[in-house]
Structures are given as C-alpha cells and as structure tokens.
C-alpha positions as CSV (number, residue, x, y, z in Angstrom):
1,R,177.0,-54.2,158.7
2,L,176.3,-51.1,157.0
3,T,179.8,-50.0,157.6
4,L,181.4,-53.3,156.1
5,F,179.0,-52.9,153.3
6,C,180.4,-49.1,152.7
7,K,184.2,-50.6,153.1
8,I,183.3,-53.3,150.6
9,A,181.5,-51.1,147.9
10,A,184.5,-48.4,148.2
11,M,187.3,-51.1,147.7
12,K,185.2,-52.3,144.7
13,K,185.0,-49.0,143.2
14,L,188.7,-48.5,143.8
15,L,189.5,-51.8,142.1
16,T,187.5,-50.9,139.0
17,V,189.1,-47.4,138.7
18,A,192.5,-49.0,139.0
19,L,191.9,-51.8,136.4
20,S,190.3,-49.1,134.2
21,C,193.5,-46.9,134.3
22,A,195.7,-50.1,133.8
23,M,193.9,-50.7,130.9
24,L,193.6,-47.4,129.2
25,L,197.5,-46.9,129.8
26,S,198.1,-50.3,128.0
27,V,196.0,-49.4,125.2
28,S,197.5,-45.9,124.8
29,A,201.1,-47.2,125.2
30,L,200.3,-50.0,122.7
31,A,198.9,-47.7,119.9
32,S,201.9,-45.1,120.7
33,A,204.5,-47.6,120.7
34,G,204.7,-47.9,116.8
35,D,208.4,-47.8,115.7
36,R,209.6,-46.8,118.9
37,G,209.7,-50.3,120.3
38,H,207.5,-53.3,120.6
39,L,205.3,-55.0,123.1
40,R,207.0,-57.9,125.1
41,T,205.2,-60.4,127.2
42,G,206.5,-62.7,129.7
43,I,206.8,-64.6,132.9
44,T,207.8,-63.0,136.2
45,A,208.8,-64.5,139.9
46,G,210.7,-63.7,142.8
47,F,211.2,-63.3,146.4
48,T,208.9,-61.2,148.9
49,S,210.0,-60.1,152.2
50,S,207.4,-58.7,154.2
51,S,206.6,-57.0,157.8
52,A,204.1,-55.0,159.5
53,N,203.8,-52.1,162.0
54,P,201.4,-53.7,164.5
55,K,200.4,-52.0,167.7
56,N,201.9,-53.4,171.0
57,W,203.8,-56.4,169.2
58,D,207.2,-56.8,167.8
59,A,207.1,-57.4,164.3
60,S,209.8,-59.2,162.1
61,S,209.9,-59.7,158.4
62,L,208.5,-63.1,156.9
63,G,209.7,-64.6,153.6
64,R,207.5,-65.6,150.9
65,F,207.3,-65.3,147.0
66,H,205.3,-64.1,144.1
67,A,205.0,-65.6,140.6
68,G,202.8,-64.5,137.4
69,F,202.6,-63.0,133.8
70,T,204.0,-59.6,132.9
71,M,203.6,-57.2,129.8
72,Q,206.0,-54.5,129.0
73,I,205.0,-51.8,126.4
74,P,207.5,-48.7,125.3
75,I,205.8,-45.4,125.0
76,A,208.6,-42.8,124.1
77,L,211.6,-40.8,125.7
78,G,212.6,-43.7,127.9
79,F,209.0,-44.4,129.2
80,A,207.3,-47.8,129.5
81,V,204.2,-49.4,131.0
82,Q,204.6,-52.9,132.6
83,P,201.3,-54.2,134.1
84,A,201.2,-57.7,135.5
85,V,198.9,-60.3,137.1
86,V,200.9,-62.0,140.0
87,Y,200.2,-64.6,142.9
88,Q,201.6,-62.4,145.7
89,A,202.2,-64.1,149.2
90,K,202.8,-61.7,152.0
91,G,202.9,-62.2,156.0
92,T,204.5,-60.9,159.0
93,K,205.7,-62.6,162.5
94,L,204.9,-61.0,165.6
95,D,206.0,-61.4,169.1
96,G,204.6,-60.3,172.2
97,S,203.3,-60.9,175.6
98,R,199.9,-61.2,177.2
99,I,198.6,-61.0,180.9
100,E,197.2,-63.7,182.6
101,D,196.3,-63.7,186.6
102,G,198.8,-60.9,186.8
103,T,201.6,-62.6,185.0
104,E,203.2,-61.8,181.9
105,L,203.1,-64.7,179.5
106,P,205.2,-64.7,176.3
107,A,203.0,-64.8,172.9
108,D,203.4,-65.0,169.5
109,M,201.3,-64.7,166.2
110,N,201.9,-65.0,162.5
111,A,199.6,-63.7,159.8
112,K,199.8,-64.9,156.2
113,V,197.8,-63.7,153.1
114,S,198.0,-64.5,149.5
115,Y,196.7,-62.3,147.0
116,V,195.8,-62.0,143.1
117,E,197.5,-58.8,142.5
118,I,197.7,-56.5,139.8
119,P,200.6,-54.3,139.8
120,V,201.3,-51.6,137.0
121,Q,204.8,-50.1,136.9
122,I,205.3,-46.7,135.2
123,Q,209.0,-46.9,134.1
124,W,211.7,-44.5,132.9
125,G,215.1,-45.4,131.9
126,P,217.6,-44.9,128.7
127,D,218.1,-47.5,126.0
128,L,221.9,-48.2,126.0
129,V,221.4,-50.7,123.1
130,A,222.8,-53.6,125.2
131,L,221.0,-52.8,128.3
132,R,218.3,-50.5,129.9
133,P,218.4,-49.5,133.6
134,Y,215.2,-47.8,134.8
135,I,213.3,-46.4,137.7
136,F,209.6,-46.8,138.5
137,A,206.7,-46.2,140.5
138,E,204.2,-49.2,140.8
139,P,200.4,-48.7,142.3
140,F,198.9,-52.3,143.0
141,V,195.7,-53.6,143.9
142,G,194.7,-57.1,145.0
143,Y,192.2,-59.4,146.2
144,G,192.7,-62.4,149.0
145,L,192.7,-65.9,148.0
146,H,194.1,-67.6,151.1
147,A,194.6,-66.4,154.5
148,K,196.2,-68.2,157.7
149,A,196.8,-66.7,161.2
150,S,198.1,-68.5,164.3
151,S,198.8,-67.9,167.7
152,S,200.3,-69.2,170.5
153,S,201.1,-68.4,174.0
154,D,202.2,-70.6,177.1
155,G,202.6,-73.6,175.0
156,V,199.1,-73.3,173.6
157,S,198.5,-72.8,169.8
158,I,195.6,-71.8,167.8
159,K,195.0,-71.3,164.1
160,T,192.4,-70.3,161.5
161,T,192.3,-70.1,157.7
162,S,189.1,-67.9,157.5
163,F,189.4,-64.5,156.4
164,G,186.1,-63.6,158.6
165,Q,187.2,-65.5,161.7
166,A,190.9,-64.0,161.5
167,G,189.6,-60.2,160.8
168,L,192.0,-60.3,158.0
169,S,190.8,-57.9,154.9
170,R,190.7,-59.6,151.5
171,W,191.3,-56.3,149.7
172,E,194.6,-54.5,149.5
173,Y,196.0,-51.7,147.6
174,G,199.3,-49.8,147.7
175,L,202.3,-48.4,146.0
176,G,205.9,-49.6,145.3
177,L,209.0,-47.6,144.3
178,G,212.2,-49.4,142.8
179,A,214.7,-49.9,140.0
180,G,215.6,-52.5,137.6
181,I,217.5,-53.3,134.5
182,D,216.5,-54.8,131.2
183,I,219.2,-57.2,129.4
184,W,218.4,-58.9,126.3
185,R,215.0,-61.0,127.1
186,L,215.8,-60.9,131.1
187,Q,214.8,-58.3,133.4
188,A,215.9,-57.8,137.2
189,S,214.3,-55.4,139.4
190,V,214.1,-54.5,143.2
191,K,211.3,-52.6,145.0
192,Y,209.9,-51.5,148.3
193,F,206.4,-51.5,148.7
194,W,203.8,-50.2,151.1
195,N,200.2,-51.5,151.6
196,F,197.7,-48.7,152.6
197,G,194.3,-49.0,154.1
198,S,194.3,-51.7,157.1
199,L,195.0,-55.2,157.2
200,Y,192.4,-55.7,159.7
201,N,188.4,-56.0,158.7
202,D,185.7,-56.3,161.3
203,T,183.7,-58.7,160.2
204,G,181.9,-59.5,163.5
205,K,182.8,-63.0,163.3
206,L,186.1,-62.8,165.1
207,N,187.7,-65.9,167.1
208,D,190.5,-65.2,169.6
209,I,193.1,-64.8,166.8
210,G,190.7,-62.3,165.2
211,S,190.4,-60.2,168.4
212,Q,194.4,-60.3,168.7
213,I,194.7,-59.0,164.7
214,R,192.0,-56.4,165.6
215,D,194.2,-55.0,168.6
216,A,197.2,-55.1,166.5
217,F,196.1,-53.9,163.3
218,K,192.8,-51.8,163.6
219,D,194.4,-48.4,163.3
220,G,195.4,-48.5,159.6
221,R,198.3,-50.5,160.1
222,N,199.4,-53.0,157.4
223,F,202.1,-55.0,155.3
224,N,205.4,-53.3,154.0
225,G,208.4,-54.6,152.6
226,V,210.7,-55.5,149.8
227,T,210.4,-57.8,146.6
228,V,213.0,-59.2,144.1
229,S,211.9,-60.1,140.9
230,L,213.1,-62.0,137.8
231,A,211.5,-61.8,134.3
232,Y,211.9,-63.6,131.0
233,F,210.1,-62.1,127.8
234,F,209.3,-64.2,125.1
C-alpha cells in the first residue's frame, strides 16, 4: 500500500509539473506572439495505431482513435507551441500460450485503455506563406478513463473493465516525435509516440486477467505506436 501510495503521489506531482509547464509555455508564447502571428484554436481528430512490448507474448498493433481541442500559439523564428486536450484510445493485441497438464494451449489477450490526454507540441517550421511544414517534439501526460482487458484460452473467455482487477495503471506519460504541415486553416501531422513508466500497476485486487497483465508488463513495458491527425482551426 505504501508503494502504491508513493507511485500515485509521484504521478500526481509529475502531472502537476507538466500542466504548470504547459500553462507557462502557453502564456509566454501568447505574450510574445504580438505582430509575429496570432493564436488559433481548433478541433483535432485522427487514427491511433498502438502496440506494446510485453514479456513472453507476441504483440500486434490495435487501431483506435483520438479526438479533442487544440490551440496553436506562434512565438518567433518559426517556433510555435501547440497544447491540446484529447480523448486518446490505445490498446494492443497479445498472442501467446499457456501450459496446462503438460499441454501447450493457445491463448490471446487484448488490453485497451482510453485516456484524457494533455500533449504539448513544440514546433519548428518555416512560414512559406501558402503553407508551413514543421517538425515537433510532444511530451504528454494522461489519466485513464476506461479500461477493458480480455483473455481467452482453449475456447474459454474472460474479461474485465476494472483498472484494479486488470492491474492496469490509470496514469500515463511519454513523448512523441513527428512532422506536420499547416495549409490555411487545416493541419495534418503524423508522429511516433512512446509511453514511459509501466502499463501495469499493482493494486492487490488482481483477477486472472490482471495476473497475466502483471506477467506481461511488470518490467516497465508499455504502449508505443503511431498517430495520424487532422486539425481544423477557426
């Protein structure tokens, strides 16, 4: 319990620091924008393909989605800050096997988590009047809203939607690297992201699925993948 409390406290501190940095960057960028550009707000949505690097399982990608609100704040010399608040759905498919009475039986497991996520893009790209290509780095933090884990073996399936029973962590943080292009009010971007920390969180309430997730992800293994996003600015 003490370890769990320390982990939660550490994640809350991390989230607080990240949000504070995002606010400071936004305020600083807005204050310096002036004649060099103007703040734009808009909506964003797209496709998320995520997988994982579990232990003793073969992982394959799972296609999901993201959607939310974003804001682009020009600074100077081609730099801009673009924070957002998005609903981000991630997941992975796992294929493996288990041994029962000396016989190897096929098994598979799916893990899906939906987060409210706060990414902050740090962009750089030249303004070519008609368009602006750019590259970016994007740290992010998120909090899990929904979870679903299912497991099946030898025709028997079980599932859970409880973070505690599945042993899935609610908190996430990570980094994305990518590129995009602005054309008029439209923006398209693609990035590769890494979730840091561990997808597994020991709650002490694990069921059979939670035990499998513990064995697969307890060594700091987590989501990674690609997102393709479109945004429209008002």
